[in-house]
PLY file of the C-alpha trace (Angstrom):
ply
format ascii 1.0
element vertex 354
property float x
property float y
property float z
element edge 353
property int vertex1
property int vertex2
end_header
0.00 0.00 0.00
2.83 2.39 0.93
4.69 1.46 -2.25
1.71 2.41 -4.44
1.28 5.69 -2.56
4.93 6.64 -3.11
4.73 5.82 -6.82
1.66 8.03 -7.14
3.52 10.93 -5.51
6.46 10.45 -7.89
4.13 10.46 -10.87
2.50 13.71 -9.77
5.88 15.33 -9.18
7.08 14.29 -12.64
3.97 15.80 -14.24
4.44 19.06 -12.35
8.02 19.32 -13.62
7.06 18.68 -17.24
4.07 21.09 -17.16
5.35 24.09 -15.27
2.74 26.82 -14.64
5.23 29.53 -15.65
7.14 29.26 -18.91
10.79 30.15 -19.39
9.90 33.36 -21.23
7.81 34.53 -18.27
10.64 33.69 -15.89
13.07 35.70 -17.99
10.73 38.69 -18.20
10.03 38.76 -14.46
12.57 40.20 -12.07
12.57 39.35 -8.41
13.76 41.62 -5.64
17.05 39.76 -5.36
18.21 40.61 -8.90
19.67 43.97 -9.92
18.16 46.27 -12.58
20.05 47.51 -15.61
22.62 50.18 -14.95
21.41 53.67 -15.90
23.20 55.39 -18.75
25.25 58.25 -17.29
25.27 60.16 -20.62
21.77 60.08 -22.15
22.66 62.57 -24.93
25.29 60.43 -26.61
22.78 59.08 -29.17
21.86 62.55 -30.45
23.59 64.12 -33.44
26.37 66.47 -32.50
26.15 68.65 -35.62
23.40 71.18 -36.14
21.11 71.08 -39.18
21.85 74.76 -39.81
25.48 74.08 -40.63
26.05 74.48 -44.41
26.65 71.24 -46.27
29.92 70.38 -47.87
30.48 71.35 -51.48
29.28 68.68 -53.93
31.55 66.47 -55.93
33.30 68.14 -58.90
31.54 65.80 -61.31
28.17 66.75 -59.89
28.94 70.44 -60.34
30.07 69.88 -63.91
26.90 67.98 -64.87
24.54 70.02 -67.08
21.01 68.56 -67.23
20.15 70.54 -70.37
23.25 69.69 -72.35
22.95 65.96 -71.65
19.67 65.38 -73.55
20.84 67.66 -76.37
23.90 65.49 -76.88
21.76 62.49 -77.82
21.88 61.58 -81.47
18.39 60.07 -81.36
15.54 61.42 -79.32
13.47 59.05 -77.24
10.03 58.31 -78.67
7.27 60.05 -76.71
5.35 56.80 -76.25
7.96 55.52 -73.79
7.31 58.01 -71.05
4.01 59.68 -71.89
0.53 58.28 -72.52
-1.85 60.38 -74.59
-5.47 59.57 -73.96
-7.40 59.10 -77.23
-9.72 61.87 -78.24
-12.56 59.58 -79.33
-13.92 56.35 -77.88
-13.79 53.83 -80.73
-15.50 51.01 -78.91
-14.57 48.37 -76.35
-12.64 46.25 -78.89
-10.21 48.99 -79.88
-6.70 48.47 -78.44
-6.30 52.14 -77.51
-8.86 52.69 -74.75
-9.51 56.05 -73.04
-8.63 56.40 -69.39
-11.17 56.54 -66.60
-12.36 60.10 -65.84
-10.87 59.79 -62.34
-7.35 59.39 -63.79
-5.44 62.72 -63.87
-4.15 61.87 -67.38
-7.69 61.54 -68.76
-9.17 64.23 -70.96
-12.34 64.20 -68.84
-10.55 64.56 -65.50
-11.94 67.33 -63.29
-9.98 68.06 -60.09
-11.82 68.51 -56.84
-14.00 68.92 -54.95
-12.13 71.53 -52.95
-15.02 72.64 -50.72
-18.42 71.56 -49.42
-21.10 73.82 -50.93
-23.85 74.85 -48.56
-26.61 73.86 -51.00
-25.21 70.35 -51.39
-24.98 69.84 -47.63
-28.55 71.10 -47.19
-29.80 68.71 -49.87
-28.22 65.57 -48.38
-29.06 66.42 -44.77
-32.53 68.04 -45.01
-34.09 68.18 -48.47
-33.64 64.56 -49.59
-35.12 62.99 -46.40
-38.04 65.44 -46.41
-38.73 64.82 -50.09
-38.81 61.06 -49.58
-41.16 61.48 -46.60
-43.60 63.71 -48.50
-43.75 61.40 -51.53
-43.87 58.15 -49.56
-46.52 55.64 -50.68
-47.21 52.79 -48.30
-47.90 49.38 -49.83
-48.82 46.40 -47.62
-46.85 43.17 -47.90
-47.82 41.12 -50.93
-49.24 44.12 -52.81
-49.07 43.91 -56.59
-49.72 47.00 -58.70
-52.27 46.83 -61.45
-50.86 45.91 -64.82
-51.41 48.65 -67.35
-51.98 48.09 -71.00
-49.39 48.78 -73.69
-48.67 52.44 -74.29
-48.31 51.97 -78.05
-51.31 50.99 -80.16
-51.30 48.43 -82.95
-52.56 49.20 -86.43
-56.04 47.80 -86.99
-57.38 47.25 -90.49
-57.38 45.07 -93.57
-54.22 46.56 -95.00
-51.59 43.78 -95.33
-48.81 46.26 -94.54
-50.13 46.70 -91.01
-48.56 43.38 -89.99
-44.93 44.57 -89.91
-45.51 48.27 -89.30
-44.25 49.94 -86.14
-46.77 50.53 -83.38
-48.67 53.80 -83.26
-48.05 56.47 -80.68
-50.47 57.37 -77.88
-53.64 59.32 -78.58
-53.16 63.06 -78.55
-49.49 63.01 -79.52
-46.61 60.91 -80.75
-44.26 61.61 -77.83
-44.06 59.09 -74.99
-43.55 60.79 -71.64
-41.37 59.35 -68.94
-43.03 57.05 -66.43
-43.05 58.22 -62.83
-41.84 55.56 -60.44
-42.60 55.54 -56.70
-40.10 57.63 -54.74
-37.76 55.57 -52.57
-34.37 56.20 -51.00
-32.78 54.99 -54.24
-34.35 57.51 -56.66
-34.86 60.75 -54.72
-34.76 63.56 -57.35
-31.68 65.76 -57.33
-30.14 68.47 -59.50
-28.03 66.82 -62.19
-26.63 69.84 -64.03
-27.37 73.49 -64.79
-27.12 75.09 -68.23
-26.60 78.86 -68.47
-27.29 80.31 -71.93
-26.84 83.85 -73.26
-28.20 84.95 -76.65
-26.44 88.10 -77.89
-28.71 89.62 -80.51
-26.66 92.80 -80.58
-23.64 90.85 -81.88
-25.37 90.52 -85.27
-25.16 94.24 -85.97
-23.17 95.82 -83.15
-19.95 93.84 -83.45
-18.27 91.24 -81.28
-18.21 93.39 -78.15
-21.48 91.85 -76.96
-19.98 88.37 -77.16
-16.83 89.40 -75.31
-18.75 90.98 -72.44
-21.16 88.05 -72.24
-18.27 85.59 -72.19
-16.52 87.50 -69.39
-19.71 87.62 -67.32
-20.49 83.93 -67.78
-16.94 82.93 -66.92
-16.97 85.15 -63.82
-20.25 83.90 -62.34
-19.90 80.21 -63.32
-16.13 79.60 -63.02
-16.20 77.69 -66.32
-15.12 78.29 -69.92
-17.92 79.24 -72.28
-18.87 77.44 -75.49
-19.59 79.67 -78.49
-22.46 78.71 -80.80
-22.86 79.86 -84.39
-26.05 80.33 -86.35
-26.96 77.21 -88.32
-29.14 78.90 -90.94
-30.21 82.28 -92.23
-33.31 83.63 -90.50
-34.52 87.00 -91.69
-37.01 87.51 -88.88
-34.34 87.07 -86.22
-31.57 88.64 -88.25
-29.46 85.48 -88.11
-26.63 84.93 -90.56
-25.34 81.43 -91.03
-21.90 80.85 -89.52
-21.84 83.95 -87.32
-21.46 83.55 -83.50
-24.66 84.53 -81.72
-24.80 82.76 -78.33
-22.77 81.33 -75.47
-23.44 78.34 -73.24
-21.98 76.92 -70.02
-22.80 73.52 -68.48
-22.27 73.30 -64.73
-21.87 70.10 -62.73
-20.74 69.18 -59.26
-19.16 71.82 -57.06
-19.50 74.78 -59.46
-23.18 73.94 -60.01
-24.00 74.10 -56.30
-22.03 77.33 -55.85
-23.95 78.94 -58.73
-27.32 77.82 -57.34
-26.40 79.11 -53.89
-25.46 82.56 -55.20
-28.51 82.83 -57.43
-31.06 81.63 -54.84
-29.68 83.34 -51.72
-28.19 86.57 -53.13
-29.48 87.48 -56.60
-33.16 86.46 -56.66
-34.15 88.04 -53.29
-32.96 91.43 -54.57
-35.45 91.51 -57.44
-38.14 94.07 -56.68
-41.77 92.88 -57.01
-40.68 89.47 -58.24
-43.36 86.80 -57.91
-41.13 83.89 -58.84
-40.85 81.47 -61.74
-43.91 80.63 -63.81
-45.37 77.28 -62.83
-46.02 76.41 -66.48
-42.32 76.09 -67.24
-40.87 72.66 -67.94
-40.52 70.04 -70.67
-42.57 67.29 -68.95
-39.31 65.45 -68.21
-38.10 67.17 -65.03
-36.18 70.07 -66.62
-37.24 73.63 -65.71
-36.11 76.91 -67.31
-36.41 80.60 -66.47
-34.76 83.84 -67.54
-32.79 86.62 -65.86
-32.83 90.20 -67.15
-29.60 92.23 -67.52
-30.42 94.16 -64.33
-30.66 90.91 -62.40
-27.43 89.57 -63.93
-25.62 92.69 -62.71
-26.55 91.69 -59.15
-24.19 88.71 -58.99
-21.36 89.30 -56.48
-18.65 88.76 -59.12
-20.18 91.51 -61.28
-20.86 93.99 -58.49
-17.33 93.91 -57.15
-15.93 94.91 -60.57
-18.94 96.60 -62.15
-16.89 99.18 -64.09
-15.25 96.41 -66.15
-18.54 95.56 -67.86
-20.32 98.13 -70.05
-23.89 98.51 -68.83
-25.44 98.41 -72.30
-23.58 95.22 -73.24
-24.60 93.11 -70.21
-26.78 90.29 -71.59
-29.76 88.46 -70.15
-29.39 84.82 -69.18
-31.51 81.71 -69.59
-31.04 79.19 -66.80
-32.10 75.56 -67.32
-32.00 73.26 -64.29
-31.80 69.58 -65.24
-33.00 67.20 -62.53
-33.24 63.43 -62.27
-37.02 63.65 -61.79
-39.21 62.12 -64.49
-41.98 64.75 -64.28
-42.22 68.50 -63.75
-44.19 68.06 -60.52
-41.28 66.42 -58.70
-38.77 68.86 -60.20
-40.89 71.83 -59.10
-41.17 70.42 -55.58
-37.39 69.97 -55.44
-36.68 73.55 -56.53
-39.24 74.88 -54.05
-37.31 73.16 -51.28
-34.09 74.72 -52.58
-35.68 78.19 -52.37
-37.08 79.01 -55.84
-40.74 80.17 -55.66
-43.35 79.46 -58.35
-46.52 81.33 -59.22
-49.45 80.96 -61.59
-51.46 78.00 -62.73
-49.77 74.66 -62.22
-49.85 72.34 -65.23
-48.58 68.78 -64.70
0 1
1 2
2 3
3 4
4 5
5 6
6 7
7 8
8 9
9 10
10 11
11 12
12 13
13 14
14 15
15 16
16 17
17 18
18 19
19 20
20 21
21 22
22 23
23 24
24 25
25 26
26 27
27 28
28 29
29 30
30 31
31 32
32 33
33 34
34 35
35 36
36 37
37 38
38 39
39 40
40 41
41 42
42 43
43 44
44 45
45 46
46 47
47 48
48 49
49 50
50 51
51 52
52 53
53 54
54 55
55 56
56 57
57 58
58 59
59 60
60 61
61 62
62 63
63 64
64 65
65 66
66 67
67 68
68 69
69 70
70 71
71 72
72 73
73 74
74 75
75 76
76 77
77 78
78 79
79 80
80 81
81 82
82 83
83 84
84 85
85 86
86 87
87 88
88 89
89 90
90 91
91 92
92 93
93 94
94 95
95 96
96 97
97 98
98 99
99 100
100 101
101 102
102 103
103 104
104 105
105 106
106 107
107 108
108 109
109 110
110 111
111 112
112 113
113 114
114 115
115 116
116 117
117 118
118 119
119 120
120 121
121 122
122 123
123 124
124 125
125 126
126 127
127 128
128 129
129 130
130 131
131 132
132 133
133 134
134 135
135 136
136 137
137 138
138 139
139 140
140 141
141 142
142 143
143 144
144 145
145 146
146 147
147 148
148 149
149 150
150 151
151 152
152 153
153 154
154 155
155 156
156 157
157 158
158 159
159 160
160 161
161 162
162 163
163 164
164 165
165 166
166 167
167 168
168 169
169 170
170 171
171 172
172 173
173 174
174 175
175 176
176 177
177 178
178 179
179 180
180 181
181 182
182 183
183 184
184 185
185 186
186 187
187 188
188 189
189 190
190 191
191 192
192 193
193 194
194 195
195 196
196 197
197 198
198 199
199 200
200 201
201 202
202 203
203 204
204 205
205 206
206 207
207 208
208 209
209 210
210 211
211 212
212 213
213 214
214 215
215 216
216 217
217 218
218 219
219 220
220 221
221 222
222 223
223 224
224 225
225 226
226 227
227 228
228 229
229 230
230 231
231 232
232 233
233 234
234 235
235 236
236 237
237 238
238 239
239 240
240 241
241 242
242 243
243 244
244 245
245 246
246 247
247 248
248 249
249 250
250 251
251 252
252 253
253 254
254 255
255 256
256 257
257 258
258 259
259 260
260 261
261 262
262 263
263 264
264 265
265 266
266 267
267 268
268 269
269 270
270 271
271 272
272 273
273 274
274 275
275 276
276 277
277 278
278 279
279 280
280 281
281 282
282 283
283 284
284 285
285 286
286 287
287 288
288 289
289 290
290 291
291 292
292 293
293 294
294 295
295 296
296 297
297 298
298 299
299 300
300 301
301 302
302 303
303 304
304 305
305 306
306 307
307 308
308 309
309 310
310 311
311 312
312 313
313 314
314 315
315 316
316 317
317 318
318 319
319 320
320 321
321 322
322 323
323 324
324 325
325 326
326 327
327 328
328 329
329 330
330 331
331 332
332 333
333 334
334 335
335 336
336 337
337 338
338 339
339 340
340 341
341 342
342 343
343 344
344 345
345 346
346 347
347 348
348 349
349 350
350 351
351 352
352 353
């Protein structure tokens, strides 16, 4: 009995030695009171650099001073081909199978690259934080689970008659017109209408008889208030009633997107439009039934932009043009586009036609 008890104690002792509760790494990392700590460094500043960074550097090697970076490339007998170090994005997109593909617009070497944004426009912040949630709440349509909308008939009508050519003829348009309007889909968080781009147009009728001064002043004004280069348009045909001559420049256009678009809308809505005396707003009948609304600004209103007021003497008063502003939205009907612009701060008056 005693022999078995002693063997059991030996077995337990052997297990305790093989499976120590503290590993060697822990024993090395722990320091008991009996051991001595590392000796402190008496000179802690020995690892710092002795020389100051303000001391002038030594003169470069004679070969480095004799090297001329301009004379070296001129000494080449053959110039390097430009394709080795520079990629020129193609001007036209010739399809996905063409070996020379244009770069993505986000690439700085792309022709369509636009740097920015460099700021957060106030109108954009107001849209994402206030206007978009309110718009979705106002246009919300509740549908119970399992609801299926009614299936509507085809919008195009077939040709009915005994004529044998009706079989392969294209379908007829809707009654009352041949233009199919966009279908309005229920508003969700995925398709809340927003401003896509803004087009600012100036028609200079005085340039037909009064010279190119009207175009120059209009171009300077558009570039000042929009921060974009203008596009000059020429007359396509001769029109005696309007005094148009084919091939002569008559108008200027600027398309605004992104940051410049929101800055222009903010200036126009918060600074320019409130200064108009006895202004009722924009006519409610404006629109193209596709979510795009237009209105005009007289020369007196155009002179109220901050960029024009601060340097008013640079623009002759008689040459300041009127502007036509077209706001393109992602809405599919004028009703949603009008509601969006009302939330941005543009009032409407008159009879509403949807």
